[in-house]
C-alpha positions in Angstrom: -155.3 54.6 -145.1 -152.0 53.0 -144.0 -151.5 53.4 -140.3 -148.1 53.3 -138.5 -145.7 55.3 -136.3 -142.7 57.4 -137.0 -139.7 55.2 -136.2 -136.8 57.5 -135.4 -138.5 60.0 -132.9 -140.1 57.1 -131.1 -136.8 55.3 -130.8 -135.3 58.3 -129.0 -138.4 58.2 -126.7 -137.7 54.5 -126.1 -134.2 55.5 -125.2 -135.6 58.0 -122.7 -137.8 55.2 -121.2 -134.9 52.8 -121.0 -132.8 55.3 -119.1 -135.6 55.7 -116.6 -136.0 52.0 -116.1 -132.2 51.5 -115.9 -132.1 54.3 -113.2 -134.7 52.4 -111.1 -132.8 49.1 -111.4 -129.5 51.0 -110.4 -131.2 52.5 -107.3 -132.3 49.0 -106.1 -128.7 47.9 -106.5 -127.5 50.8 -104.4 -125.7 52.5 -107.3 -127.1 56.0 -106.8 -124.5 57.7 -109.0 -125.3 55.5 -112.0 -129.0 56.1 -111.5 -128.4 59.9 -111.4 -126.4 59.7 -114.6 -129.1 57.7 -116.3 -131.6 60.4 -115.5 -129.4 63.0 -117.0 -128.9 60.9 -120.1 -132.7 60.6 -120.4 -132.8 64.4 -120.8 -130.7 64.1 -123.9 -133.1 61.5 -125.4 -136.0 63.6 -124.4 -134.6 66.7 -126.2 -133.7 64.7 -129.3 -137.0 63.0 -129.8 -138.8 66.4 -130.0 -136.1 68.0 -132.2 -136.1 65.1 -134.6 -139.9 64.9 -134.8 -140.1 68.6 -135.7 -137.3 68.4 -138.2 -138.9 65.4 -139.9 -142.3 66.8 -139.6 -143.1 63.6 -137.8 -145.1 65.0 -134.8 -148.1 62.9 -133.9 -150.6 62.4 -131.1 -149.1 58.9 -130.5 -145.6 60.4 -130.1 -146.9 63.0 -127.7 -148.6 60.4 -125.5 -145.6 58.0 -125.6 -143.3 60.8 -124.7 -145.4 61.8 -121.7 -145.5 58.2 -120.4 -141.7 57.9 -120.8 -141.2 61.2 -119.1 -143.3 60.1 -116.1 -141.0 57.1 -115.6 -137.7 58.8 -116.3 -138.4 62.2 -114.6 -141.2 61.3 -112.2 -140.9 57.8 -110.8 -137.1 57.4 -111.1 -136.0 60.6 -109.3 -138.8 60.1 -106.7 -137.5 56.6 -105.8 -133.9 57.9 -106.0 -134.7 60.8 -103.6 -136.5 58.5 -101.2 -134.0 55.7 -100.9 -131.0 58.0 -101.0 -132.1 60.9 -98.8 -135.7 60.7 -97.5 -136.2 57.2 -96.0 -135.1 58.2 -92.5 -137.8 60.9 -92.3 -140.6 58.4 -92.1 -144.0 59.5 -93.5 -142.6 63.0 -94.3 -140.0 61.3 -96.5 -142.3 59.0 -98.6 -144.9 61.7 -98.8 -142.3 64.1 -100.3 -141.3 61.5 -102.8 -145.0 60.7 -103.7 -145.7 64.5 -104.0 -142.9 64.9 -106.4 -144.3 62.1 -108.6 -147.8 63.3 -108.4 -146.9 66.9 -109.2 -144.8 65.7 -112.1 -147.8 63.8 -113.5 -150.0 66.9 -113.1 -147.3 69.0 -114.7 -147.2 66.7 -117.8 -151.0 66.6 -118.0 -151.3 70.4 -117.9 -148.6 70.8 -120.5 -150.4 68.4 -122.9 -153.7 70.2 -122.7 -152.1 73.6 -123.1 -149.5 72.8 -125.8 -151.5 74.4 -128.6 -152.5 77.6 -126.7 -149.5 78.3 -124.4 -146.9 80.9 -125.1 -144.0 79.0 -126.7 -141.4 81.3 -125.1 -142.2 80.1 -121.6 -143.2 77.1 -119.6 -145.9 77.4 -116.9 -144.3 75.8 -113.9 -141.0 74.1 -113.6 -140.6 71.4 -116.4 -140.4 67.9 -115.0 -137.1 67.1 -116.7 -135.5 70.1 -115.0 -136.9 69.0 -111.6 -135.6 65.5 -112.1 -132.2 66.8 -113.2 -132.0 68.9 -110.1 -132.5 65.8 -108.0 -130.0 63.8 -110.1 -127.3 66.5 -110.1 -127.7 66.9 -106.3 -126.9 63.2 -105.9 -124.0 63.5 -108.3 -122.3 66.4 -106.6 -122.8 64.7 -103.2 -120.6 61.8 -104.3 -118.2 64.2 -106.2 -117.6 66.1 -102.9 -116.7 62.9 -101.1 -120.0 61.6 -99.8 -120.9 57.9 -99.7 -124.0 55.8 -99.2 -127.2 57.5 -98.2 -127.6 60.9 -96.6 -129.8 62.5 -93.9 -130.1 66.3 -94.5 -133.1 68.5 -94.1 -132.1 70.3 -97.3 -133.0 67.2 -99.4 -136.5 67.0 -97.8 -137.1 70.7 -98.4 -135.7 70.5 -102.0 -138.1 67.7 -103.0 -141.1 69.6 -101.5 -140.0 72.8 -103.2 -139.5 71.1 -106.6 -142.9 69.5 -106.4 -144.5 72.9 -105.6 -142.7 74.7 -108.5 -143.9 72.1 -111.0 -147.5 72.8 -110.4 -147.1 76.6 -109.8 -147.8 79.4 -112.3 -144.2 80.6 -112.2 -142.9 81.2 -115.7 -139.7 79.5 -117.0 -137.9 80.4 -120.2 -138.2 77.6 -122.8 -135.3 78.7 -125.0 -136.7 76.5 -127.8 -137.3 79.2 -130.5 -134.4 81.4 -129.5 -131.8 78.7 -129.7 -133.2 77.4 -133.0 -133.7 80.6 -135.0 -132.3 83.7 -133.4 -128.9 85.0 -134.4 -126.4 85.6 -131.6 -123.1 87.5 -131.3 -119.9 85.6 -132.0 -119.0 85.9 -128.3 -121.9 83.6 -127.5 -120.3 80.8 -129.5 -117.0 81.3 -127.6 -118.9 81.2 -124.3 -120.6 78.0 -125.5 -117.2 76.4 -126.2 -115.9 77.5 -122.8 -119.0 76.0 -121.1 -118.4 72.7 -122.9 -114.8 72.6 -121.7 -115.9 73.3 -118.1 -118.6 70.7 -118.4 -116.2 68.0 -119.6 -113.7 69.0 -116.9 -116.1 69.1 -113.9 -119.5 67.6 -115.1 -121.0 67.1 -111.7 -120.4 70.6 -110.4 -121.3 72.2 -113.7 -124.6 70.4 -114.1 -125.5 71.1 -110.5 -124.9 74.8 -110.9 -126.6 74.9 -114.3 -129.8 73.2 -113.1 -129.9 75.1 -109.8 -129.7 78.4 -111.7 -132.6 77.4 -113.9 -134.7 76.2 -111.0 -134.3 79.5 -109.1 -134.5 81.6 -112.2 -138.3 81.3 -112.3 -139.0 82.4 -108.7 -136.3 85.1 -109.0 -137.9 86.7 -112.1 -141.3 86.5 -110.5 -140.0 88.3 -107.3 -138.4 91.0 -109.4 -141.7 91.5 -111.3 -143.6 91.8 -108.0 -141.1 94.4 -106.9 -141.4 96.3 -110.2 -137.8 95.8 -111.0 -138.6 93.7 -114.1 -141.3 94.1 -116.7 -143.7 91.2 -117.1 -143.5 89.5 -120.5 -146.0 90.6 -123.1 -148.1 88.1 -125.1 -146.6 87.2 -128.5 -147.1 89.8 -131.1 -147.7 92.7 -128.7 -145.2 95.6 -128.3 -144.5 97.6 -125.2 -146.2 101.0 -125.3 -143.9 103.9 -125.2 -144.5 106.3 -122.2 -144.3 109.9 -123.3 
């Protein structure tokens, strides 16, 4: 049997890994904005490697493990170092513990995803995905500089944000995946118009748009969970089951 790897999907994964490494180098040089941008770009490569692998029917165990290792660097190590040097170093042990907790919870989140990938509901993620958590950190840094900030920052909000993101990654809070709905479901024409408007806004104000987008996604999970506890929103049914009608 001829053994080998699928080239194109793994090249995108390599691009993801490169962005994570480049982000870390940029942090050590004090260029926090460039590091944050590299983490956001890593998201693009992370999305593309999975999409291309499925389109080419080129999914493999090697690709999954390589992708997880790249994700740990780009979305675990890089944002943890960025958060620590940019906004947590002045909090002493609480600061570096928050950064380490973010990295550790990200690794646990990836491990849990890998073992549940064949049995989990494809419509939802269990816990905040690590790319979303990393992007929340990166977009916070980007909007800080967009609003006139410079250098490092000392703000209790950053410390609480990192602890909160770490907790959400290993929680049982459900987050929409949007994978199948974006790929197969038909949508009204107005949705296409809204998508164009969103792209225009993103190009005009990328830092603000990305921060709002990722913040909404991060808080969407706890928000839906709270509404379900209050009985204002029905819990999602397992795939294939229909809601029983109440007579």
